[in-house]
DRENTORKOL-3810 file (N, C-alpha, C; in nm, 4 decimals):
REM DRENTORKOL-3810
@n.u->5.4678; n.v->4.4851; n.w->4.0272; ca.u->5.4973; ca.v->4.3858; ca.w->4.1283; c.u->5.5174; c.v->4.4519; c.w->4.2651
@n.u->5.5823; n.v->4.5693; n.w->4.2644; ca.u->5.6040; ca.v->4.6385; ca.w->4.3915; c.u->5.4723; c.v->4.6777; c.w->4.4559
@n.u->5.3763; n.v->4.7219; n.w->4.3735; ca.u->5.2457; ca.v->4.7584; ca.w->4.4275; c.u->5.1753; c.v->4.6372; c.w->4.4864
@n.u->5.1902; n.v->4.5225; n.w->4.4194; ca.u->5.1273; ca.v->4.4004; ca.w->4.4685; c.u->5.1860; c.v->4.3602; c.w->4.6035
@n.u->5.3181; n.v->4.3644; n.w->4.6160; ca.u->5.3821; ca.v->4.3263; ca.w->4.7425; c.u->5.3434; c.v->4.4244; c.w->4.8533
@n.u->5.3299; n.v->4.5517; n.w->4.8187; ca.u->5.2848; ca.v->4.6502; ca.w->4.9163; c.u->5.1435; c.v->4.6170; c.w->4.9623
@n.u->5.0579; n.v->4.5793; n.w->4.8665; ca.u->4.9207; ca.v->4.5423; ca.w->4.9008; c.u->4.9186; c.v->4.4215; c.w->4.9929
@n.u->5.0025; n.v->4.3224; n.w->4.9636; ca.u->5.0091; ca.v->4.2031; ca.w->5.0485; c.u->5.0562; c.v->4.2418; c.w->5.1884
@n.u->5.1533; n.v->4.3303; n.w->5.1972; ca.u->5.2013; ca.v->4.3769; ca.w->5.3279; c.u->5.0929; c.v->4.4488; c.w->5.4061
@n.u->5.0181; n.v->4.5331; n.w->5.3382; ca.u->4.9090; ca.v->4.6034; ca.w->5.4045; c.u->4.7997; c.v->4.5077; c.w->5.4490
@n.u->4.7731; n.v->4.4071; n.w->5.3666; ca.u->4.6744; ca.v->4.3062; ca.w->5.4055; c.u->4.7181; c.v->4.2338; c.w->5.5316
@n.u->4.8462; n.v->4.2109; n.w->5.5430; ca.u->4.8988; ca.v->4.1426; ca.w->5.6601; c.u->4.8710; c.v->4.2237; c.w->5.7862
@n.u->4.8988; n.v->4.3526; n.w->5.7780; ca.u->4.8742; ca.v->4.4389; ca.w->5.8938; c.u->4.7258; c.v->4.4479; c.w->5.9251
@n.u->4.6445; n.v->4.4651; n.w->5.8231; ca.u->4.5005; ca.v->4.4752; ca.w->5.8444; c.u->4.4449; c.v->4.3440; c.w->5.8963
@n.u->4.4913; n.v->4.2346; n.w->5.8418; ca.u->4.4436; ca.v->4.1035; ca.w->5.8845; c.u->4.4777; c.v->4.0755; c.w->6.0287
@n.u->4.5957; n.v->4.1153; n.w->6.0700; ca.u->4.6379; ca.v->4.0939; ca.w->6.2080; c.u->4.5525; c.v->4.1750; c.w->6.3036
@n.u->4.5229; n.v->4.2990; n.w->6.2665; ca.u->4.4466; ca.v->4.3861; ca.w->6.3551; c.u->4.3016; c.v->4.3419; c.w->6.3688
@n.u->4.2444; n.v->4.2854; n.w->6.2635; ca.u->4.1024; ca.v->4.2533; ca.w->6.2638; c.u->4.0710; c.v->4.1060; c.w->6.2831
@n.u->4.1705; n.v->4.0222; n.w->6.2903; ca.u->4.1487; ca.v->3.8782; ca.w->6.2825; c.u->4.0910; c.v->3.8144; c.w->6.4083
@n.u->4.1072; n.v->3.8730; n.w->6.5227; ca.u->4.0651; ca.v->3.8063; ca.w->6.6448; c.u->3.9175; c.v->3.7698; c.w->6.6459
@n.u->3.8329; n.v->3.8495; n.w->6.5852; ca.u->3.6905; ca.v->3.8231; ca.w->6.5893; c.u->3.6388; c.v->3.7419; c.w->6.4723
@n.u->3.7254; n.v->3.7007; n.w->6.3799; ca.u->3.6816; ca.v->3.6305; ca.w->6.2596; c.u->3.7349; c.v->3.4887; c.w->6.2560
@n.u->3.6594; n.v->3.4044; n.w->6.1874; ca.u->3.7083; ca.v->3.2686; ca.w->6.1663; c.u->3.8178; c.v->3.2727; c.w->6.0611
@n.u->3.9008; n.v->3.1715; n.w->6.0590; ca.u->4.0095; ca.v->3.1654; ca.w->5.9616; c.u->3.9552; c.v->3.1602; c.w->5.8190
@n.u->3.8486; n.v->3.0851; n.w->5.7970; ca.u->3.7917; ca.v->3.0739; ca.w->5.6623; c.u->3.7368; c.v->3.2078; c.w->5.6143
@n.u->3.6730; n.v->3.2818; n.w->5.7043; ca.u->3.6182; ca.v->3.4121; ca.w->5.6687; c.u->3.7302; c.v->3.5096; c.w->5.6333
@n.u->3.8348; n.v->3.5127; n.w->5.7141; ca.u->3.9484; ca.v->3.6006; ca.w->5.6878; c.u->4.0194; c.v->3.5610; c.w->5.5599
@n.u->4.0353; n.v->3.4320; n.w->5.5370; ca.u->4.0993; ca.v->3.3830; ca.w->5.4146; c.u->4.0216; c.v->3.4285; c.w->5.2918
@n.u->3.8898; n.v->3.4220; n.w->5.2979; ca.u->3.8059; ca.v->3.4641; ca.w->5.1858; c.u->3.8202; c.v->3.6140; c.w->5.1602
@n.u->3.8269; n.v->3.6929; n.w->5.2658; ca.u->3.8438; ca.v->3.8373; ca.w->5.2510; c.u->3.9789; c.v->3.8712; c.w->5.1884
@n.u->4.0841; n.v->3.8044; n.w->5.2332; ca.u->4.2172; ca.v->3.8282; ca.w->5.1783; c.u->4.2208; c.v->3.7876; c.w->5.0316
@n.u->4.1616; n.v->3.6735; n.w->4.9983; ca.u->4.1584; ca.v->3.6267; ca.w->4.8590; c.u->4.0852; c.v->3.7270; c.w->4.7706
@n.u->3.9757; n.v->3.7827; n.w->4.8193; ca.u->3.9001; ca.v->3.8806; ca.w->4.7411; c.u->3.9836; c.v->4.0048; c.w->4.7139
@n.u->4.0592; n.v->4.0490; n.w->4.8125; ca.u->4.1438; ca.v->4.1670; ca.w->4.7943; c.u->4.2583; c.v->4.1390; c.w->4.6977
@n.u->4.3171; n.v->4.0215; n.w->4.7068; ca.u->4.4253; ca.v->3.9857; ca.w->4.6150; c.u->4.3710; c.v->3.9728; c.w->4.4730
@n.u->4.2552; n.v->3.9083; n.w->4.4578; ca.u->4.1925; ca.v->3.8937; ca.w->4.3263; c.u->4.1606; c.v->4.0300; c.w->4.2658
@n.u->4.1158; n.v->4.1241; n.w->4.3490; ca.u->4.0816; ca.v->4.2579; ca.w->4.3008; c.u->4.2040; c.v->4.3307; c.w->4.2461
@n.u->4.3211; n.v->4.2931; n.w->4.2935; ca.u->4.4457; ca.v->4.3535; ca.w->4.2450; c.u->4.4930; c.v->4.2883; c.w->4.1157
@n.u->4.4234; n.v->4.1848; n.w->4.0706; ca.u->4.4567; ca.v->4.1198; ca.w->3.9445; c.u->4.5575; c.v->4.0071; c.w->3.9555
@n.u->4.5845; n.v->3.9607; n.w->4.0745; ca.u->4.6807; ca.v->3.8518; ca.w->4.0925; c.u->4.6196; c.v->3.7190; c.w->4.0480
@n.u->4.7048; n.v->3.6318; n.w->3.9970; ca.u->4.6609; ca.v->3.4981; ca.w->3.9558; c.u->4.7683; c.v->3.3990; c.w->3.9966
@n.u->4.7337; n.v->3.2732; n.w->3.9946; ca.u->4.8285; ca.v->3.1660; ca.w->4.0287; c.u->4.8894; c.v->3.1834; c.w->4.1676
@n.u->4.8045; n.v->3.1857; n.w->4.2665; ca.u->4.8501; ca.v->3.1934; ca.w->4.4054; c.u->4.7643; c.v->3.0999; c.w->4.4889
@n.u->4.8107; n.v->3.0757; n.w->4.6113; ca.u->4.7293; ca.v->2.9980; ca.w->4.7041; c.u->4.7381; c.v->3.0603; c.w->4.8420
@n.u->4.6337; n.v->3.0418; n.w->4.9191; ca.u->4.6303; ca.v->3.0821; ca.w->5.0591; c.u->4.6075; c.v->2.9570; c.w->5.1410
@n.u->4.6887; n.v->2.9394; n.w->5.2434; ca.u->4.6798; ca.v->2.8191; ca.w->5.3248; c.u->4.6734; c.v->2.8580; c.w->5.4725
@n.u->4.5878; n.v->2.7928; n.w->5.5474; ca.u->4.5771; ca.v->2.8146; ca.w->5.6914; c.u->4.6668; c.v->2.7121; c.w->5.7603
@n.u->4.7606; n.v->2.7611; n.w->5.8407; ca.u->4.8545; ca.v->2.6731; ca.w->5.9102; c.u->4.8614; c.v->2.7132; c.w->6.0571
@n.u->4.9109; n.v->2.6237; n.w->6.1400; ca.u->4.9337; ca.v->2.6567; ca.w->6.2804; c.u->5.0441; c.v->2.7604; c.w->6.2909
@n.u->5.0325; n.v->2.8486; n.w->6.3886; ca.u->5.1329; ca.v->2.9524; ca.w->6.4081; c.u->5.2699; c.v->2.8879; c.w->6.4259
@n.u->5.3671; n.v->2.9392; n.w->6.3529; ca.u->5.5034; ca.v->2.8905; ca.w->6.3645; c.u->5.5327; c.v->2.7665; c.w->6.2829
@n.u->5.4329; n.v->2.7092; n.w->6.2177; ca.u->5.4558; ca.v->2.5903; ca.w->6.1352; c.u->5.5415; c.v->2.6299; c.w->6.0154
@n.u->5.6293; n.v->2.5422; n.w->5.9767; ca.u->5.7146; ca.v->2.5695; ca.w->5.8616; c.u->5.6272; c.v->2.5786; c.w->5.7375
@n.u->5.6304; n.v->2.6929; n.w->5.6722; ca.u->5.5502; ca.v->2.7123; ca.w->5.5514; c.u->5.6315; c.v->2.7945; c.w->5.4528
@n.u->5.6300; n.v->2.7531; n.w->5.3288; ca.u->5.6990; ca.v->2.8268; ca.w->5.2243; c.u->5.6054; c.v->2.9335; c.w->5.1720
@n.u->5.6204; n.v->3.0547; n.w->5.2202; ca.u->5.5349; ca.v->3.1630; ca.w->5.1758; c.u->5.5396; c.v->3.2777; c.w->5.2741
@n.u->5.4546; n.v->3.3767; n.w->5.2505; ca.u->5.4495; ca.v->3.4955; ca.w->5.3339; c.u->5.3215; c.v->3.4939; c.w->5.4168
@n.u->5.3350; n.v->3.5187; n.w->5.5446; ca.u->5.2187; ca.v->3.5268; ca.w->5.6328; c.u->5.1455; c.v->3.6568; c.w->5.6018
@n.u->5.0181; n.v->3.6467; n.w->5.5645; ca.u->4.9387; ca.v->3.7635; ca.w->5.5296; c.u->4.8219; c.v->3.7857; c.w->5.6246
@n.u->4.8063; n.v->3.7004; n.w->5.7240; ca.u->4.7000; ca.v->3.7182; ca.w->5.8214; c.u->4.7121; c.v->3.6195; c.w->5.9353
@n.u->4.6511; n.v->3.6556; n.w->6.0474; ca.u->4.6478; ca.v->3.5681; ca.w->6.1647; c.u->4.5038; c.v->3.5580; c.w->6.2098
@n.u->4.4674; n.v->3.4416; n.w->6.2621; ca.u->4.3295; ca.v->3.4197; ca.w->6.3048; c.u->4.3270; c.v->3.3279; c.w->6.4261
@n.u->4.2049; n.v->3.3038; n.w->6.4733; ca.u->4.1836; ca.v->3.2229; ca.w->6.5938; c.u->4.2725; c.v->3.2703; c.w->6.7084
@n.u->4.2628; n.v->3.4017; n.w->6.7322; ca.u->4.3365; ca.v->3.4686; ca.w->6.8405; c.u->4.4870; c.v->3.4473; c.w->6.8300
@n.u->4.5367; n.v->3.4455; n.w->6.7066; ca.u->4.6803; ca.v->3.4363; ca.w->6.6833; c.u->4.7373; c.v->3.2958; c.w->6.6841
@n.u->4.6531; n.v->3.1937; n.w->6.6951; ca.u->4.7042; ca.v->3.0560; ca.w->6.6987; c.u->4.7249; c.v->2.9979; c.w->6.5597
@n.u->4.6662; n.v->3.0617; n.w->6.4581; ca.u->4.6801; ca.v->3.0149; ca.w->6.3194; c.u->4.7236; c.v->3.1319; c.w->6.2325
@n.u->4.7864; n.v->3.0989; n.w->6.1184; ca.u->4.8308; ca.v->3.1996; ca.w->6.0244; c.u->4.7807; c.v->3.1647; c.w->5.8849
@n.u->4.7606; n.v->3.2680; n.w->5.8045; ca.u->4.7243; ca.v->3.2476; ca.w->5.6642; c.u->4.8479; c.v->3.2819; c.w->5.5827
@n.u->4.8912; n.v->3.1845; n.w->5.5020; ca.u->5.0163; ca.v->3.1966; ca.w->5.4265; c.u->4.9846; c.v->3.2100; c.w->5.2790
@n.u->5.0459; n.v->3.3107; n.w->5.2155; ca.u->5.0323; ca.v->3.3364; ca.w->5.0726; c.u->5.1493; c.v->3.2719; c.w->4.9995
@n.u->5.1187; n.v->3.1981; n.w->4.8928; ca.u->5.2223; ca.v->3.1360; ca.w->4.8086; c.u->5.1914; c.v->3.1671; c.w->4.6637
@n.u->5.2934; n.v->3.2048; n.w->4.5877; ca.u->5.2754; ca.v->3.2251; ca.w->4.4432; c.u->5.2948; c.v->3.0917; c.w->4.3719
@n.u->5.2230; n.v->3.0804; n.w->4.2592; ca.u->5.2433; ca.v->2.9632; ca.w->4.1753; c.u->5.1534; c.v->2.8471; c.w->4.2007
END
């Protein structure tokens, strides 16, 4: 579990650095592929407006920082 959370944290940093030039859907697909490769199951990724109340961890930002991708387990 610790390795998985570390991976999610690293994805967050990588997603933030690279997100400005990508669409939210493209970034979401890339993050999902990386999470799936780690063997995670029963999760969701949701695109929300920056600062919107969301139950989960922000793992990426897109559309020049105006939107966030939120990871939720279960």
